[in-house]
N, C-alpha and C positions, 0 to 999 in steps of 0.2 A: 837181973833175970835174963835167961836166954830167950831171944826173940823167937816167936812161933811164925814160921813162914806162911804167907798167904798163898794158898794153892789155887791154881786156876780151875775154874769150872768149865768143862767142855760140853757145849750144847750143840743143837742142830742149827742150821742156817736156812731159813725158809722165808721167802718174800722180803728179804732185807732185815729180818728180825732174828733173834736168837732164842727160840722157844725150847723148853725142855720137851723130851719125848712125851707124847700124850699117854703112853703106857706106863711111864714111871720106871721102866726097866733100864738096866745098864749092865755092862760087863767090865770087870777089872782088867786094865792093861798092865801086864807084868813085864819086868825087865829080865835079863838073863839070870839074875840072882833070885828070881821069883818074888821080887818086891813089887808092890803095887805103885805104878806111876800115876795113874789117874783112873777115874771111873768114866767110862765112855758110854754115851747114850745109845740104847738099842732102838733104832728107828722101827716103827711099826708100819703096817699097811696104811693106817690113818695118816701118819706123818707123811708117807709117800704121796697119798692122795692130796693132802694139803699143799705139798710142794708142786705137784702138777698143776693145781689150780693157780698157784702163784706164778708159775712159769707161763701158763697160757695167758694169764692176764697181762704179763709183761711183754708178750711176744709182739703185739701190735706196735707198741711204742719203740721197741728195740729194732725191729725189722725195718721200720720207716725212717730211722735215723740215716743220715748220709753215711756212705761208706767211709769217708774221711773222718767223720766224727767218731765212728766206732773205732777206727784206728787210733785216734787220739786217746780214747778211753782205755784201750788195751795197753797203750804205751804208758799211760799214767799208772796203771796197775803194776807194770814192771818197775817204774820209778819207786813206788811205795814198797815193793818187795825188796828192792836194793837197800832201802833205808832200814828194813827189818831183817837184813841178811843174817846177822849173827844170831838172832832169835831162832830163825829156821835151822841154822847150823846146830845150835844148842839142843833143839828138840830132836833133831835127827840123831845126835850123839847119845842123848838120853835113851833113845829107842834101840841103841846098840850098833849104830853106824859109826865107822871110824871117822876121825876128824877130816882126813884128806878126802874121803868119799863124800862126806857130808858137804864140805865146801864145794866140791865139784858138782854135786847134785843141785845145790841151791843156785850156783852160777849158771848152770845149764838151763834150769827152770826159768830164770830171769831172761836169759838170752832167747829162749824159745817163745816167751810171751812177746818180746820185741819182734821176733821173726814174724809171728802171725799178725801182729799189729801192722806190719808193713804190707801184708797181703790184702788187708781189708778193702782198699780202694783200687786193687789191681786185678784180682782174680776174675771179676766179671769181664774185664776187657780181654783177658786171655782166653776165656772159655765161652764167650758169646760168639755169635756167628750171624752173618747175612747169608741166607740160603738161596741157591738158584732155583727159581720156579718158572714154569712155562706160561703162567697166566699173568695178567696185568696187576701184579702185586709186588710189594716189598715183603719179604718174609724174614723175620728176626727171631733168633733163639737166644734167650737170656736166662742164666741161672738165678733162682730165687730161693730163699730159705724155706725149709720144710715146715718148721713149727717147733714143737716141743720134742727134745731128745732126752732119753733116759740113758744112763751110763753106769757101769759097774767097774770101779778101779781095781786093778790087781794088787797082789800082796808083795811084789818085788820092790816096790818103791813107795815112798810116802808123798813127797811133794812133786817130783818130776812126772810121775804117772798121772797125777791129778791135772797138772798143767797141760800135759800132752793130750788129754781128753778135752778139757774145757776150752782151751784157746782156739783150735780150729772150728769148733762148733759155734761159739759166739762170734767169731770173726766173720762168719757167713750170715749173721743176722738171726740165728736160732736162739732159743732159750734152752736151759738144761737143768735136769735133776740128776745129780751124781752121788753114788754111794762111795764114800772114801774107803781107802784101804782098811780092812779089818785088823791087819797085823800092825800097821804103822799109821794110826789115825790122827796123831797129834797135829801134824802140819796142815791137815785138811781144815781143822777148826781155826788155826791161826791164819791160814789163807782166807778163810771166810771173813775174818776181822779186817783183813786188807781190803777185800771187796766192799765191805760195809762202809768203809771210810773213803772209798774212791768215788769216781764219778759214775760208776756202773749203777743203773737203776735197780732197785730191789725187785727180785723175782727173776732176773735174767739168769743168774746162777743160784742154784739151791743145793746145799751140801748136806747129806745125811751121813750118819755113822751107824754101824751095826754089822749084821752078818748077812752075807750074800745068800747063804743057804736058806735064810728065812724070807727074804724079800724079793729074790730074783723072779719068782713066778708072778708076783703082783706087778712088778715093773714091766714084765713082758705082756701081761694080759690087759693092762689099762687101755681103754678104748680112746683116750684123748692124747695118746703119745704117738708121735709119727715115726720114730726110729729108736733103736736101742743099740748101744755100743757095749760089748762085753770084752773086757781085757782079762784073760785068764785061760786056763786049759782044762777046767773041770768038764768032762764030756757029758756027764749027767745034766749039769746046769745048762750047757749049750743046747742039748737036745730039748729040754723043757722050754727054754726061751724060744727056740726056733718054732716049736709047735704052737705055743700060746701066742706068739707074735703074729701068726697067720690069721688070727681072729679078725684083725682089722688091717691086715696086709701091711703091717709096719716093717720097715727095713731093719735087718739085723746085720751088724758087723762084728766079727770076732777078730781081735787083734792080739798079737803076741805082746806080752809085757816085758820081754827080754830085750836087753841092749837098748834101753830107752835113750841113752845118751848119744846114740848114733845119729848121723845126719839124715838117715832115711825117715826118721820121725818128724822131720821138718819138710813138709810136703804139701803143696797147694791142693793135691788130690784128696787130702784129709778134709779140707774144706768142702770140696765138691761131693764127697760122700753124702753130705747132708744138704744138698741142693736139689731142687727140681728144675728141670729145663722147661721154661714156658715159651711157647712160640706164638708170635703175633703176625697176623696177615694185615697188611695195609694196602688198600686199593689205590692204584694210580691210573691217571687218565692219559692215554696216548694223544699226542698232538702231531698232526702231519702224518706222512706215510712212512717215514724212515724208521728202521728198527731200533735206532738209538735215541729217538726224539720222544720226550714226554711232556 
């Protein structure tokens, strides 16, 4: 008898677990021949709220890890992606990407994760400062993570777009809820499997699938989200996000999803976008009368 292939079930990734969408809805992912590749979960507002709760709960532990340890964990993710490289390539090809472009996208994604792992314990040194003040104080400015970041991935890329969003956000100590590409969602779920079996604590990264048109307003209006990153060019969605984000003064960043393979997307300022500068005043006592004695 001919063997029946065991098809993969694509679910959401929330809090280190793989729940089905609470709505029970899905959309069929079709290839160029209009054949169904998979049924993709349509995340709802409730799914998003659950993901934000998971991200907020994970923020304290993740942000308090040493920068060196965060770098180790990101590097471990890259190692595991390398081990599943051909699976990612196959999924990209099934979604209509040529083999040469698929290989290039996967290799660039792995290299990008390595790049940001290297910045984990360096960006604070580069962007911190000792500020000159006229009083008897030391004045230090240090970048610290903002908190929970929401993000919407564009439709020009499956894996690289996701990595380019997630890596700089978590490298800086934040947690994230990201909506994977609606057009190319398969690699998002497979990447979640990599995260689930890596050293990354559950809840640091939460990956949803579904339609940006349905969920972008909920992502922008949630009051426990500190920033939102939108990758795309839908002017109506950008306008709605900008208006609703003002309700709790969350930062909004709109980035182009084009030419993601370029080096310009490997940038420590992408980490700094989701940092707050905290300034500390430390009093000092002068000893003697000289201006340089303390």
